[in-house]
N, CA, C and O atoms as CSV, one atom per row, in Angstrom:
chain,resi,resn,atom,element,x,y,z
A,1,MET,N,N,-29.298,-18.686,-41.687
A,1,MET,CA,C,-28.308,-18.163,-41.775
A,1,MET,C,C,-27.202,-18.472,-40.570
A,1,MET,O,O,-27.529,-18.595,-39.390
A,2,SER,N,N,-26.015,-18.563,-41.000
A,2,SER,CA,C,-25.070,-19.062,-39.707
A,2,SER,C,C,-24.499,-17.721,-39.060
A,2,SER,O,O,-24.534,-16.692,-39.734
A,3,GLU,N,N,-24.012,-17.709,-37.866
A,3,GLU,CA,C,-23.512,-16.614,-36.966
A,3,GLU,C,C,-22.349,-15.942,-37.674
A,3,GLU,O,O,-22.136,-14.730,-37.627
A,4,GLU,N,N,-21.619,-16.819,-38.329
A,4,GLU,CA,C,-20.731,-15.965,-38.941
A,4,GLU,C,C,-21.220,-14.990,-40.267
A,4,GLU,O,O,-20.435,-14.162,-40.727
A,5,THR,N,N,-22.153,-15.112,-40.650
A,5,THR,CA,C,-22.812,-14.334,-41.988
A,5,THR,C,C,-23.304,-13.216,-41.325
A,5,THR,O,O,-22.890,-12.127,-41.722
A,6,MET,N,N,-24.152,-13.241,-40.337
A,6,MET,CA,C,-24.829,-12.341,-39.600
A,6,MET,C,C,-24.267,-11.008,-39.600
A,6,MET,O,O,-23.132,-11.050,-39.124
A,7,PRO,N,N,-24.661,-9.677,-39.995
A,7,PRO,CA,C,-24.238,-8.522,-39.692
A,7,PRO,C,C,-24.211,-8.417,-37.833
A,7,PRO,O,O,-25.087,-8.868,-37.094
A,8,VAL,N,N,-22.890,-7.662,-37.385
A,8,VAL,CA,C,-23.080,-7.174,-36.116
A,8,VAL,C,C,-23.412,-6.124,-36.325
A,8,VAL,O,O,-23.104,-5.457,-37.313
A,9,GLY,N,N,-24.386,-5.664,-35.049
A,9,GLY,CA,C,-25.102,-4.384,-34.771
A,9,GLY,C,C,-23.871,-3.744,-33.917
A,9,GLY,O,O,-22.973,-4.346,-33.327
A,10,ILE,N,N,-24.137,-2.106,-34.049
A,10,ILE,CA,C,-23.577,-1.220,-32.887
A,10,ILE,C,C,-22.844,-1.714,-31.545
A,10,ILE,O,O,-23.649,-1.968,-30.649
A,11,ASN,N,N,-21.942,-1.841,-31.321
A,11,ASN,CA,C,-21.304,-2.183,-30.404
A,11,ASN,C,C,-21.510,-3.665,-29.777
A,11,ASN,O,O,-21.428,-4.061,-28.614
A,12,GLY,N,N,-21.839,-4.397,-31.107
A,12,GLY,CA,C,-21.614,-5.902,-30.856
A,12,GLY,C,C,-23.121,-6.344,-30.339
A,12,GLY,O,O,-23.282,-7.432,-29.785
A,13,GLN,N,N,-24.088,-5.526,-30.536
A,13,GLN,CA,C,-25.373,-6.082,-29.909
A,13,GLN,C,C,-25.938,-7.769,-30.258
A,13,GLN,O,O,-26.546,-8.562,-29.538
A,14,LEU,N,N,-25.385,-7.898,-31.829
A,14,LEU,CA,C,-25.994,-9.116,-32.243
A,14,LEU,C,C,-24.921,-10.234,-31.436
A,14,LEU,O,O,-25.253,-11.288,-30.893
A,15,SER,N,N,-23.717,-9.724,-31.529
A,15,SER,CA,C,-22.821,-10.807,-30.339
A,15,SER,C,C,-23.633,-11.351,-28.999
A,15,SER,O,O,-23.852,-12.514,-28.660
A,16,ALA,N,N,-23.940,-10.326,-28.469
A,16,ALA,CA,C,-24.390,-10.202,-27.109
A,16,ALA,C,C,-26.213,-11.184,-27.223
A,16,ALA,O,O,-26.760,-11.963,-26.443
A,17,ILE,N,N,-26.583,-10.679,-28.429
A,17,ILE,CA,C,-28.090,-11.428,-28.478
A,17,ILE,C,C,-27.708,-13.053,-29.060
A,17,ILE,O,O,-28.630,-13.868,-29.085
A,18,ASN,N,N,-26.349,-13.463,-29.510
A,18,ASN,CA,C,-26.235,-14.644,-29.894
A,18,ASN,C,C,-25.825,-15.514,-28.720
A,18,ASN,O,O,-25.930,-16.740,-28.711
A,19,ARG,N,N,-25.302,-14.698,-27.632
A,19,ARG,CA,C,-25.074,-15.290,-26.419
A,19,ARG,C,C,-26.689,-15.853,-25.515
A,19,ARG,O,O,-26.972,-16.922,-24.975
A,20,LEU,N,N,-27.483,-14.540,-25.697
A,20,LEU,CA,C,-28.799,-14.938,-24.955
A,20,LEU,C,C,-30.022,-15.795,-25.487
A,20,LEU,O,O,-30.890,-16.245,-24.740
A,21,MET,N,N,-29.996,-15.966,-26.826
A,21,MET,CA,C,-30.970,-16.436,-27.580
A,21,MET,C,C,-30.261,-17.710,-28.630
A,21,MET,O,O,-29.188,-17.562,-29.216
A,22,ARG,N,N,-30.997,-18.781,-28.694
A,22,ARG,CA,C,-30.687,-19.780,-29.646
A,22,ARG,C,C,-30.893,-19.733,-30.947
A,22,ARG,O,O,-32.026,-19.428,-31.317
A,23,PRO,N,N,-29.956,-19.993,-31.857
A,23,PRO,CA,C,-29.894,-19.955,-33.371
A,23,PRO,C,C,-31.571,-19.986,-33.679
A,23,PRO,O,O,-32.034,-18.865,-33.892
A,24,LYS,N,N,-32.287,-20.815,-33.717
A,24,LYS,CA,C,-33.563,-20.979,-34.297
A,24,LYS,C,C,-34.269,-19.741,-33.779
A,24,LYS,O,O,-34.790,-18.984,-34.598
A,25,GLU,N,N,-34.330,-19.452,-32.362
A,25,GLU,CA,C,-34.937,-18.103,-32.021
A,25,GLU,C,C,-34.545,-16.980,-33.049
A,25,GLU,O,O,-35.391,-16.324,-33.657
A,26,ILE,N,N,-33.248,-16.822,-33.184
A,26,ILE,CA,C,-32.569,-15.677,-34.037
A,26,ILE,C,C,-33.171,-15.818,-35.374
A,26,ILE,O,O,-33.774,-14.877,-35.889
A,27,GLU,N,N,-33.057,-16.739,-35.844
A,27,GLU,CA,C,-33.804,-17.069,-37.499
A,27,GLU,C,C,-35.070,-16.748,-37.322
A,27,GLU,O,O,-35.530,-15.927,-38.116
A,28,SER,N,N,-35.897,-17.251,-36.336
A,28,SER,CA,C,-37.410,-17.103,-36.627
A,28,SER,C,C,-37.871,-15.548,-36.273
A,28,SER,O,O,-38.874,-15.093,-36.823
A,29,LEU,N,N,-37.127,-14.771,-35.363
A,29,LEU,CA,C,-37.426,-13.343,-35.415
A,29,LEU,C,C,-36.562,-12.559,-36.349
A,29,LEU,O,O,-36.719,-11.341,-36.432
A,30,CYS,N,N,-35.617,-13.213,-37.090
A,30,CYS,CA,C,-34.975,-12.518,-38.311
A,30,CYS,C,C,-34.172,-11.184,-37.685
A,30,CYS,O,O,-34.265,-9.970,-37.869
A,31,VAL,N,N,-33.652,-11.722,-37.166
A,31,VAL,CA,C,-32.629,-10.540,-36.106
A,31,VAL,C,C,-31.940,-10.114,-37.178
A,31,VAL,O,O,-32.113,-8.959,-37.570
A,32,HIS,N,N,-31.212,-10.815,-37.709
A,32,HIS,CA,C,-30.178,-10.234,-38.778
A,32,HIS,C,C,-30.601,-9.518,-39.820
A,32,HIS,O,O,-29.872,-9.243,-40.774
A,33,THR,N,N,-31.984,-9.114,-39.697
A,33,THR,CA,C,-32.593,-8.178,-40.812
A,33,THR,C,C,-32.813,-6.895,-39.839
A,33,THR,O,O,-32.867,-5.813,-40.425
A,34,MET,N,N,-32.911,-6.886,-38.811
A,34,MET,CA,C,-33.016,-5.683,-37.969
A,34,MET,C,C,-31.909,-4.747,-37.871
A,34,MET,O,O,-30.709,-5.008,-37.957
A,35,THR,N,N,-32.597,-3.362,-37.637
A,35,THR,CA,C,-31.632,-2.440,-37.780
A,35,THR,C,C,-30.650,-2.669,-36.598
A,35,THR,O,O,-30.770,-3.753,-36.028
A,36,PRO,N,N,-29.702,-1.821,-36.146
A,36,PRO,CA,C,-28.909,-2.072,-34.744
A,36,PRO,C,C,-30.015,-1.360,-33.581
A,36,PRO,O,O,-30.260,-1.899,-32.502
A,37,GLU,N,N,-30.542,-0.221,-33.973
A,37,GLU,CA,C,-31.635,-0.009,-32.839
A,37,GLU,C,C,-32.423,-0.830,-32.620
A,37,GLU,O,O,-32.655,-0.997,-31.423
A,38,GLN,N,N,-33.052,-1.552,-33.433
A,38,GLN,CA,C,-33.922,-2.897,-33.201
A,38,GLN,C,C,-33.164,-3.804,-32.148
A,38,GLN,O,O,-33.635,-4.095,-31.049
A,39,GLN,N,N,-31.974,-4.199,-32.605
A,39,GLN,CA,C,-31.045,-5.079,-32.091
A,39,GLN,C,C,-31.025,-4.705,-30.547
A,39,GLN,O,O,-31.267,-5.528,-29.664
A,40,GLN,N,N,-30.719,-3.408,-30.329
A,40,GLN,CA,C,-30.249,-2.657,-28.889
A,40,GLN,C,C,-31.627,-3.107,-28.114
A,40,GLN,O,O,-31.620,-3.767,-27.075
A,41,VAL,N,N,-32.619,-2.720,-28.675
A,41,VAL,CA,C,-34.118,-2.721,-28.090
A,41,VAL,C,C,-34.492,-4.227,-27.593
A,41,VAL,O,O,-35.011,-4.527,-26.518
A,42,LEU,N,N,-34.099,-5.091,-28.643
A,42,LEU,CA,C,-33.910,-6.681,-28.171
A,42,LEU,C,C,-33.087,-7.049,-27.021
A,42,LEU,O,O,-33.447,-7.810,-26.123
A,43,LEU,N,N,-32.067,-6.515,-27.100
A,43,LEU,CA,C,-31.034,-6.942,-26.177
A,43,LEU,C,C,-31.335,-6.526,-24.901
A,43,LEU,O,O,-31.203,-7.281,-23.938
A,44,ASP,N,N,-31.814,-5.145,-24.787
A,44,ASP,CA,C,-32.349,-4.477,-23.505
A,44,ASP,C,C,-33.549,-4.976,-22.718
A,44,ASP,O,O,-33.718,-4.809,-21.510
A,45,TRP,N,N,-34.491,-5.710,-23.690
A,45,TRP,CA,C,-35.604,-6.403,-23.319
A,45,TRP,C,C,-35.272,-7.517,-22.756
A,45,TRP,O,O,-35.839,-7.862,-21.719
A,46,GLY,N,N,-34.163,-8.387,-23.413
A,46,GLY,CA,C,-33.676,-9.549,-23.110
A,46,GLY,C,C,-32.914,-9.346,-21.380
A,46,GLY,O,O,-33.227,-9.934,-20.345
A,47,MET,N,N,-32.130,-8.574,-21.546
A,47,MET,CA,C,-31.617,-8.340,-20.271
A,47,MET,C,C,-32.363,-8.091,-19.029
A,47,MET,O,O,-32.059,-8.462,-17.895
A,48,ARG,N,N,-33.821,-7.117,-19.570
A,48,ARG,CA,C,-34.216,-6.685,-18.673
A,48,ARG,C,C,-35.221,-8.164,-18.118
A,48,ARG,O,O,-35.383,-8.385,-16.918
A,49,MET,N,N,-35.607,-8.747,-18.823
A,49,MET,CA,C,-35.846,-10.119,-18.586
A,49,MET,C,C,-35.265,-10.716,-17.377
A,49,MET,O,O,-35.648,-10.982,-16.238
A,50,TYR,N,N,-34.320,-10.808,-17.987
A,50,TYR,CA,C,-33.047,-11.702,-17.428
A,50,TYR,C,C,-33.142,-11.707,-15.975
A,50,TYR,O,O,-33.227,-12.678,-15.224
A,51,SER,N,N,-33.110,-10.232,-15.649
A,51,SER,CA,C,-32.800,-9.698,-14.201
A,51,SER,C,C,-34.214,-10.028,-13.486
A,51,SER,O,O,-34.213,-10.176,-12.264
A,52,LEU,N,N,-35.431,-10.148,-14.221
A,52,LEU,CA,C,-36.357,-10.479,-13.309
A,52,LEU,C,C,-36.248,-11.906,-12.613
A,52,LEU,O,O,-35.720,-12.847,-13.206
A,53,GLY,N,N,-36.701,-12.009,-11.499
A,53,GLY,CA,C,-36.671,-13.107,-10.837
A,53,GLY,C,C,-35.379,-13.474,-9.944
A,53,GLY,O,O,-35.303,-14.318,-9.050
A,54,GLN,N,N,-34.320,-12.547,-10.468
A,54,GLN,CA,C,-33.133,-12.701,-9.740
A,54,GLN,C,C,-33.228,-12.619,-8.076
A,54,GLN,O,O,-33.992,-11.744,-7.667
A,55,GLN,N,N,-32.517,-13.458,-7.019
A,55,GLN,CA,C,-32.683,-13.249,-5.962
A,55,GLN,C,C,-31.525,-13.313,-5.273
A,55,GLN,O,O,-30.536,-13.964,-5.613
A,56,VAL,N,N,-31.660,-12.509,-4.114
A,56,VAL,CA,C,-30.288,-12.464,-3.260
A,56,VAL,C,C,-30.865,-12.762,-1.963
A,56,VAL,O,O,-31.953,-12.400,-1.513
A,57,ILE,N,N,-29.928,-13.507,-1.414
A,57,ILE,CA,C,-30.115,-13.994,0.047
A,57,ILE,C,C,-28.958,-13.686,1.162
A,57,ILE,O,O,-28.050,-14.489,1.377
A,58,GLU,N,N,-29.045,-12.829,1.634
A,58,GLU,CA,C,-27.837,-11.903,2.534
A,58,GLU,C,C,-28.315,-11.825,3.984
A,58,GLU,O,O,-29.486,-11.583,4.275
A,59,PRO,N,N,-27.451,-12.020,4.781
A,59,PRO,CA,C,-27.750,-11.061,6.110
A,59,PRO,C,C,-27.833,-9.444,5.915
A,59,PRO,O,O,-27.436,-9.042,4.821
A,60,ILE,N,N,-28.308,-8.450,6.857
A,60,ILE,CA,C,-28.319,-7.529,6.738
A,60,ILE,C,C,-26.775,-6.729,7.458
A,60,ILE,O,O,-26.433,-7.005,8.608
A,61,ARG,N,N,-26.189,-6.009,6.823
A,61,ARG,CA,C,-24.994,-5.272,7.469
A,61,ARG,C,C,-25.593,-3.970,8.285
A,61,ARG,O,O,-25.372,-3.789,9.482
A,62,THR,N,N,-26.369,-3.106,7.477
A,62,THR,CA,C,-26.329,-2.157,7.966
A,62,THR,C,C,-28.110,-1.464,7.519
A,62,THR,O,O,-28.790,-1.630,6.506
A,63,ILE,N,N,-28.342,-0.771,8.641
A,63,ILE,CA,C,-30.105,-0.068,8.443
A,63,ILE,C,C,-29.789,1.411,8.437
A,63,ILE,O,O,-29.174,1.866,9.401
A,64,LYS,N,N,-30.077,2.045,7.642
A,64,LYS,CA,C,-30.021,3.492,7.681
A,64,LYS,C,C,-30.952,4.416,7.368
A,64,LYS,O,O,-31.866,4.125,6.597
A,65,TYR,N,N,-30.853,5.521,7.869
A,65,TYR,CA,C,-31.975,6.647,7.273
A,65,TYR,C,C,-33.217,6.379,7.925
A,65,TYR,O,O,-34.122,6.720,7.165
A,66,ASP,N,N,-33.604,5.978,8.864
A,66,ASP,CA,C,-34.637,5.293,9.893
A,66,ASP,C,C,-35.467,4.201,8.784
A,66,ASP,O,O,-36.624,4.386,8.407
A,67,GLY,N,N,-34.770,3.272,8.450
A,67,GLY,CA,C,-35.313,2.426,7.623
A,67,GLY,C,C,-35.308,2.500,6.564
A,67,GLY,O,O,-35.595,1.459,5.973
A,68,ARG,N,N,-35.011,3.655,5.770
A,68,ARG,CA,C,-34.984,3.877,4.394
A,68,ARG,C,C,-33.945,3.293,3.369
A,68,ARG,O,O,-34.053,3.343,2.144
A,69,LEU,N,N,-32.954,2.748,4.064
A,69,LEU,CA,C,-31.831,1.752,3.241
A,69,LEU,C,C,-31.231,1.111,4.235
A,69,LEU,O,O,-30.853,1.437,5.360
A,70,ILE,N,N,-31.211,-0.133,3.431
A,70,ILE,CA,C,-30.588,-1.453,4.087
A,70,ILE,C,C,-29.417,-1.623,2.920
A,70,ILE,O,O,-29.468,-1.409,1.709
A,71,ILE,N,N,-28.509,-2.023,3.641
A,71,ILE,CA,C,-26.985,-2.601,3.344
A,71,ILE,C,C,-26.985,-4.059,3.491
A,71,ILE,O,O,-27.344,-4.460,4.599
A,72,LEU,N,N,-26.711,-4.808,2.752
A,72,LEU,CA,C,-26.406,-6.352,2.768
A,72,LEU,C,C,-24.729,-6.554,3.109
A,72,LEU,O,O,-23.812,-5.734,3.086
A,73,GLU,N,N,-24.746,-7.725,3.370
A,73,GLU,CA,C,-23.474,-8.198,3.760
A,73,GLU,C,C,-22.845,-8.150,1.888
A,73,GLU,O,O,-21.763,-7.600,1.684
A,74,ASP,N,N,-23.217,-8.438,1.320
A,74,ASP,CA,C,-22.746,-8.458,-0.168
A,74,ASP,C,C,-22.581,-7.169,-0.876
A,74,ASP,O,O,-22.298,-7.043,-2.067
A,75,ASP,N,N,-22.859,-5.914,0.271
A,75,ASP,CA,C,-22.304,-4.480,-0.070
A,75,ASP,C,C,-23.563,-3.967,-1.250
A,75,ASP,O,O,-23.518,-2.907,-1.874
A,76,SER,N,N,-24.613,-4.963,-1.354
A,76,SER,CA,C,-25.796,-4.290,-2.322
A,76,SER,C,C,-26.687,-3.426,-1.541
A,76,SER,O,O,-26.816,-3.723,-0.353
A,77,LYS,N,N,-27.432,-2.238,-2.068
A,77,LYS,CA,C,-27.770,-1.318,-1.430
A,77,LYS,C,C,-28.938,-1.341,-1.507
A,77,LYS,O,O,-29.046,-1.522,-2.720
A,78,TRP,N,N,-30.397,-1.275,-0.961
A,78,TRP,CA,C,-31.765,-1.432,-1.215
A,78,TRP,C,C,-32.051,-0.410,-0.727
A,78,TRP,O,O,-31.520,-0.178,0.358
A,79,GLU,N,N,-33.145,0.794,-1.391
A,79,GLU,CA,C,-33.899,1.854,-0.813
A,79,GLU,C,C,-35.422,1.266,-0.555
A,79,GLU,O,O,-36.266,1.049,-1.424
A,80,VAL,N,N,-35.526,1.102,0.616
A,80,VAL,CA,C,-37.150,0.906,0.881
A,80,VAL,C,C,-38.111,2.071,0.693
A,80,VAL,O,O,-37.931,3.286,0.780
A,81,GLY,N,N,-39.443,1.164,0.341
A,81,GLY,CA,C,-40.280,2.032,-0.001
A,81,GLY,C,C,-41.109,3.138,1.123
A,81,GLY,O,O,-41.159,2.658,2.255
A,82,ASP,N,N,-41.582,4.145,1.028
A,82,ASP,CA,C,-42.029,5.229,1.664
A,82,ASP,C,C,-42.807,4.633,2.786
A,82,ASP,O,O,-42.617,4.905,3.972
A,83,GLY,N,N,-43.683,3.814,2.334
A,83,GLY,CA,C,-44.691,2.797,3.379
A,83,GLY,C,C,-44.183,2.060,4.356
A,83,GLY,O,O,-44.702,1.861,5.455
A,84,ASP,N,N,-43.029,1.598,3.909
A,84,ASP,CA,C,-42.224,0.422,4.533
A,84,ASP,C,C,-41.589,0.765,5.285
A,84,ASP,O,O,-41.552,0.096,6.318
A,85,ALA,N,N,-40.653,2.121,5.172
A,85,ALA,CA,C,-39.379,2.175,5.975
A,85,ALA,C,C,-39.789,1.914,7.442
A,85,ALA,O,O,-38.905,1.327,8.065
A,86,TYR,N,N,-40.871,2.190,8.137
A,86,TYR,CA,C,-41.299,2.089,9.707
A,86,TYR,C,C,-41.003,0.620,10.070
A,86,TYR,O,O,-40.559,0.248,11.157
A,87,THR,N,N,-41.392,-0.389,8.721
A,87,THR,CA,C,-40.969,-1.714,8.827
A,87,THR,C,C,-39.941,-2.017,9.212
A,87,THR,O,O,-39.703,-2.626,10.255
A,88,ALA,N,N,-39.016,-1.542,8.234
A,88,ALA,CA,C,-37.606,-2.064,8.160
A,88,ALA,C,C,-36.734,-1.367,9.344
A,88,ALA,O,O,-35.692,-1.867,9.768
A,89,GLU,N,N,-37.296,-0.141,9.827
A,89,GLU,CA,C,-36.340,0.094,11.081
A,89,GLU,C,C,-36.021,-0.591,12.383
A,89,GLU,O,O,-35.161,-0.465,13.254
A,90,ASP,N,N,-37.070,-1.376,12.162
A,90,ASP,CA,C,-37.355,-2.310,13.386
A,90,ASP,C,C,-36.574,-3.804,13.072
A,90,ASP,O,O,-36.614,-4.826,13.756
A,91,TRP,N,N,-36.028,-3.615,12.099
A,91,TRP,CA,C,-34.990,-4.980,11.539
A,91,TRP,C,C,-33.896,-5.005,12.120
A,91,TRP,O,O,-33.557,-3.913,12.576
A,92,ASN,N,N,-33.115,-5.948,12.303
A,92,ASN,CA,C,-31.844,-6.291,13.036
A,92,ASN,C,C,-30.713,-6.577,12.412
A,92,ASN,O,O,-30.863,-7.514,11.628
A,93,ILE,N,N,-29.493,-6.085,12.448
A,93,ILE,CA,C,-28.304,-6.327,11.942
A,93,ILE,C,C,-28.147,-7.694,11.860
A,93,ILE,O,O,-28.428,-8.223,12.936
A,94,GLU,N,N,-27.740,-8.632,10.833
A,94,GLU,CA,C,-27.593,-9.840,10.747
A,94,GLU,C,C,-28.800,-10.771,10.767
A,94,GLU,O,O,-28.635,-11.969,10.999
A,95,ASP,N,N,-30.064,-10.237,10.521
A,95,ASP,CA,C,-30.971,-10.572,10.344
A,95,ASP,C,C,-30.923,-11.288,8.507
A,95,ASP,O,O,-30.379,-10.631,7.619
A,96,LYS,N,N,-31.512,-12.536,8.247
A,96,LYS,CA,C,-31.253,-12.797,7.094
A,96,LYS,C,C,-32.354,-12.380,6.131
A,96,LYS,O,O,-33.507,-12.670,6.449
A,97,VAL,N,N,-32.110,-11.663,4.866
A,97,VAL,CA,C,-33.371,-11.368,4.109
A,97,VAL,C,C,-32.946,-12.006,2.848
A,97,VAL,O,O,-31.833,-12.365,2.464
A,98,LEU,N,N,-34.399,-12.070,2.167
A,98,LEU,CA,C,-33.963,-12.714,0.762
A,98,LEU,C,C,-34.783,-11.372,0.138
A,98,LEU,O,O,-35.704,-10.833,0.751
A,99,VAL,N,N,-34.308,-10.935,-1.152
A,99,VAL,CA,C,-35.122,-10.167,-2.087
A,99,VAL,C,C,-35.223,-10.918,-3.616
A,99,VAL,O,O,-34.367,-11.429,-4.339
A,100,VAL,N,N,-36.547,-10.751,-3.736
A,100,VAL,CA,C,-37.151,-11.224,-5.160
A,100,VAL,C,C,-37.952,-10.352,-5.675
A,100,VAL,O,O,-38.779,-9.752,-4.989
A,101,ASP,N,N,-37.774,-10.136,-7.224
A,101,ASP,CA,C,-38.619,-9.133,-7.735
A,101,ASP,C,C,-38.968,-7.817,-6.929
A,101,ASP,O,O,-40.162,-7.589,-6.735
A,102,ASP,N,N,-38.181,-7.084,-6.525
A,102,ASP,CA,C,-38.460,-5.736,-5.529
A,102,ASP,C,C,-39.031,-5.630,-4.109
A,102,ASP,O,O,-39.225,-4.592,-3.477
A,103,ILE,N,N,-39.289,-7.022,-3.681
A,103,ILE,CA,C,-39.712,-7.566,-2.363
A,103,ILE,C,C,-38.606,-8.128,-1.610
A,103,ILE,O,O,-38.070,-9.178,-1.966
A,104,MET,N,N,-38.148,-7.309,-0.323
A,104,MET,CA,C,-37.208,-7.593,0.521
A,104,MET,C,C,-38.296,-8.717,1.412
A,104,MET,O,O,-39.478,-8.429,1.605
A,105,TYR,N,N,-37.781,-9.782,1.811
A,105,TYR,CA,C,-38.151,-10.846,2.736
A,105,TYR,C,C,-37.475,-10.933,3.990
A,105,TYR,O,O,-36.499,-11.677,3.892
A,106,ASN,N,N,-37.664,-10.328,5.429
A,106,ASN,CA,C,-37.016,-10.877,6.289
A,106,ASN,C,C,-37.459,-11.940,6.879
A,106,ASN,O,O,-38.504,-12.071,7.515
A,107,LEU,N,N,-36.142,-13.169,6.524
A,107,LEU,CA,C,-36.785,-14.528,6.975
A,107,LEU,C,C,-36.614,-14.803,8.677
A,107,LEU,O,O,-36.862,-15.825,9.316
A,108,GLU,N,N,-36.178,-13.693,9.061
A,108,GLU,CA,C,-35.940,-13.966,10.662
A,108,GLU,C,C,-37.561,-13.303,11.202
A,108,GLU,O,O,-38.234,-14.007,11.956
A,109,LYS,N,N,-37.981,-12.226,10.852
A,109,LYS,CA,C,-39.252,-11.949,11.392
A,109,LYS,C,C,-40.665,-12.273,10.788
A,109,LYS,O,O,-41.783,-12.132,11.282
A,110,THR,N,N,-40.289,-12.724,9.639
A,110,THR,CA,C,-41.351,-13.165,8.274
A,110,THR,C,C,-42.089,-11.900,8.132
A,110,THR,O,O,-43.309,-11.883,8.290
A,111,GLU,N,N,-41.492,-10.952,7.874
A,111,GLU,CA,C,-42.248,-9.589,7.431
A,111,GLU,C,C,-41.429,-9.459,6.199
A,111,GLU,O,O,-40.356,-10.015,5.968
A,112,LYS,N,N,-42.324,-8.363,5.184
A,112,LYS,CA,C,-41.770,-7.592,3.887
A,112,LYS,C,C,-41.919,-6.484,3.820
A,112,LYS,O,O,-42.662,-5.813,4.536
A,113,VAL,N,N,-41.078,-6.022,2.746
A,113,VAL,CA,C,-40.914,-4.696,2.653
A,113,VAL,C,C,-40.587,-4.482,0.974
A,113,VAL,O,O,-39.884,-5.302,0.384
A,114,GLU,N,N,-41.180,-3.278,0.268
A,114,GLU,CA,C,-40.744,-3.103,-1.155
A,114,GLU,C,C,-39.710,-2.241,-1.288
A,114,GLU,O,O,-39.580,-1.125,-0.784
A,115,VAL,N,N,-38.798,-2.991,-2.186
A,115,VAL,CA,C,-37.556,-2.341,-2.289
A,115,VAL,C,C,-37.126,-1.974,-3.501
A,115,VAL,O,O,-37.978,-2.344,-4.310
A,116,GLN,N,N,-36.027,-1.305,-4.171
A,116,GLN,CA,C,-35.479,-1.029,-5.556
A,116,GLN,C,C,-33.947,-0.631,-5.071
A,116,GLN,O,O,-33.706,-0.003,-4.040
A,117,THR,N,N,-33.010,-1.092,-5.961
A,117,THR,CA,C,-31.937,-0.964,-5.872
A,117,THR,C,C,-31.530,0.423,-5.826
A,117,THR,O,O,-31.817,1.279,-6.663
A,118,ALA,N,N,-30.620,0.619,-4.453
A,118,ALA,CA,C,-30.459,2.120,-4.140
A,118,ALA,C,C,-29.040,2.509,-5.465
A,118,ALA,O,O,-28.324,1.591,-5.864
A,119,ASP,N,N,-28.883,3.775,-5.907
A,119,ASP,CA,C,-28.207,4.263,-6.878
A,119,ASP,C,C,-27.253,5.085,-6.019
A,119,ASP,O,O,-26.683,5.994,-6.622
A,120,PHE,N,N,-26.955,4.931,-4.654
A,120,PHE,CA,C,-25.869,5.741,-4.217
A,120,PHE,C,C,-24.906,4.672,-3.554
A,120,PHE,O,O,-23.838,5.027,-3.056
């Protein structure tokens, strides 16, 4: 089935799916027969998988709240896990860090802490 003949789900999920998946994958999974809800679940899953393994390498701009919040030069904000705040508190402004899969590695001190994207 060609892209033109496939029904478009609510809010264009199928259009977004078409950008993430190859035509053979779409056909093999019968995406065109899925309900809009099923298409949305597939799209959400695809976006979650895409975000895994994404990495950030930036210097630290600010460390706040006794090491509980780290703000990087790219303005990303990272909440440090409870058990790791004491480690992050001793890090320095301008230390370069690498964030991969919710772990922040301080490349200057060869230390790591668990983090998650901060919502504030």
